[in-house]
N, C-alpha and C positions, 0 to 999 in steps of 0.2 A: 608423319616422319619427323624425326628429330635430327638435325644436323649439328654436330659438335666439332668445332675446330680447336684442337688442343695444341698449345705451345708449351714445350718442356725445356727447362734449363737444367741440364744434368752434367755431371762430371765425376771423375774419380775423387777419392778422398783428398789427394794432393791438390787437385784443381780447385776443389771447394775451398780449401784453406787459402789458396791464392786468389780466389774470386774470379777465376777464368772459366768462361762458359763458351762452348762451341755449338751453335745451333744450325743444323742443315735440314730443314723440313722438305719432304717430298710427298706429294699427294697424288694418288692414282686410285680410280674406282674400279673395282672388279667388274667383269662383264656380266656377272650374275646379280648386280645390284638392283634392288627393286624398291619402290616408294615406301614400303613399310619397314625397310631396314633402318638401323641406327648407324650413322657413319661417325667414326672417331679416328683422328690422326694422333698417333703417339710418337714422340721423339725419344728414343732410348739411347743409352750410352753403351757403346761396344767395348770390348775388352781393351782395345788400343787407345781408349780415351776419346774417341770421336763419337759424335752423335749420329745415329742412324734413324731413318723414318720408316715406320711401318703403318699400314692402313688396317684398321680393325673394323670389320663389318659384322654386326650381329644380325643374323637372319630372322625375319618374321616376328611373330608375336612373342617368341621366347625372350626377345630383348626388351620387352615392355614390362616394367614392374607393375604391381597392382596399383600403387599410388599413381603412376603415370597414366594408367588406363582409366582410373577414376577421374583424373584431371581432364583427360581427353573427352570423356563423356560429359563433363560439366561445362566445357567450352561452348560458347554460343557463336553462331555465324553472324557477323556484322551485316552481310548482304541480306540475309533473311530478315534480320531485325529492321533494316531500312525499308524493305519492301512491305513488310507487315504493317508498319506504321504509316507508310505512304498510302496504303489502301484503306486502313482503318486506324486512325490516330490512337495511340496508346497500346495497340496490340504488340508492337515491337518491344516496348518497355516491359510489358507483362511476360513476353517470351524470354527476355533476359532475366526477369525476376524482380524488376523495379515496380513498386506499388504506385509510383507517380503516373503510371500508365492510365490509372483510373481518372486522373485529372484531365488528360488529353481526351479520353472518352467522354467525360462530362462536358468539356468545352465543345466537342463535336455535337453532342446531343442538344446543348443549348443553342448552338449556331443554327442547326437545322430547324429546331422548334421555333426559334425566333423568326427565321426567314419565312417559314410557312405561315406563322401568325400575321406578320406584317404584310405578306403578299395577299392573304385572304382579306384582311381588313382594308388594304388599299383597293382591291378589286370591288369590294362592297361599296366603298366611298365613290368609286368610279361609276358604278351603276346608279348611285344616288344622284350625282351631279348630272349624268346624262338624262335621267328621268326629269330632273328639275329643269334642265334646258329645254327639253321637249315641251314642257308645260308653260314656260315663261318667255320663250324667244320665238319671234315670228320674223320671217325674212321680209325686209323692206321691199316696196314696190319700185319698179324702175322709175327714176326721176324723183323719188322721195328725197327730201333733204336729210343728209346724214352728218352734216356739220357746216361750219361757216369758215370761210377763208379770212385771212387778215384784212383783206380789203372790204369785207362785209358781204361778199357774194356767197351763195350757198354751194355746198358740195353735193351733187346729186348722186344717187345710187345708180351706177351704170351697168351696162351689159357685161363688161369684163368681170366685174366682181360678182355679179349674179351667176355667171357660168362657172366661175371658180368655186364658189361655195356649194353649188349644186353638184359639181363633180366630186368634191370631197365628201358630201353627204352620202353619195352612192358608192364611193370607192375607197375612201380613207376616213374612217370615223375619228381617228385620233386627231388629224388635222382639222376636221370639221368642228369638233367640240373645242379645240384650241382657238381657232380663228374667230368664232362668234363671240368669244369673250376677250379677245386680244386686240382686234383691229377696229378702228373707228368706223369703217365701212359697214360693220355688222352690229356694233354695240347699240346703234339706234333702234334695233329690233327688240330690245329687252323691255319687259314691263317695268314700270317705275319702281326703283329701289331694289330690284332683284339681282342686278349685275354683281354687286359686291358679295352677296350671299353665294352666288355661283362661283366666283373666283376663290372664295374661302374654301368651298367644298373641293374644288380642283387642287388647291394647295395641300389640303389634308391628304387627299388620295396620292398625290405625287410624293409627299413626304414619307408615307407608309411604304410605298413601293420602293423608294430609294433605300429605306432602312432594310428592306428585304434583301436588296442587292449587297448592302454592307455586311449583313450577316453571312451571306454566301462567300464574300471575300474573306471574312474571318475564318470560315471553314477551310478555305484553300490554304491560308497561312498556317492554320493549325496542322494540316497535313504535312506541309514542308518542315515546319519546326519539329514536329513529332518524329518525322523520319530521320532528320539529322541528329536529333537527340538520341534516338534508339541506336543509330550507328555508333555514336560516341560511347554510349553505355556498354554496348557489346564489346567494343575494343578495350575499354577500361576493365570490364569484367574478365576478359581473357588474360589481360596483363596481370591482374591481381592473382590469377591462378598459376602464374609462372609461365605464361605463354609469351612473355617478352624475352629480351636478351638476358641470359643468366651467365654470371661469371663465378667460377669456383676454383679454389686453389687446392691442389692435391699434392701429396708427397709420395714419391716412389723410390725404391732403392733396394739393394741387396749387399752382399759382402764385397762386391767388386765395383758397384756404382751407386751414386746417390743423385736424385733429381727432384726438381720442383715443377709441377705441372699446372698451368693455368688453362682452364677449360672455359671457352666461350660457346654457348649453345643457344639456339632459338628454334622452337618447334614451328613447323609450318605444314 
């Protein structure tokens, strides 16, 4: 539907010469008005020199010119563009007709591929350091020395830490493999010179898994940026087709009256 509000300055020949205009707009919609109609308010000069208002409603498709119909078909829905790109980055841009949609699609593909690669590599490294630990770490015996206090006395491996590490070994593998390489109570169980190699392998695994998470975060950002960009593109596209506010100056007149008509219209 196109809503056009028309302001007309009109007067008789004598009034035009004097620069006097009398505008009295009145707007009323007919009871038969439907969304496909085109509404226009015209202010016309009556014989007595006063301006009268009349509402002109052109019914149905007959009011739509071929050019307007083509423009309507070419318009793109900003809402659809936003949803398309929110679900599949770049698809909203391609819907509007912008080739940069392929850039968003490419970024999405790289993000998912990178995330998968880093995740698989990190899990492989994780399996490696677990196998390495199983072959090079042995739990200390109760009472074994696991360190020396500042006063020179030994720190014994006690029941509390034994129960803790055995619980983790059975119920929480993540904490188990972290603790045996982190706390002094358990580091004494490593074969000579193997602890540093184990820690390096854990660091490599954690770094790869963290990179996988970063790649997924990039994918989320790509969804948001692409959706907002598609929305903006659709609005800009529609505005370029004349779906914004249009102002037109028209002249009307006959032997008894002369008028200047300013038409402000916006399709919606």
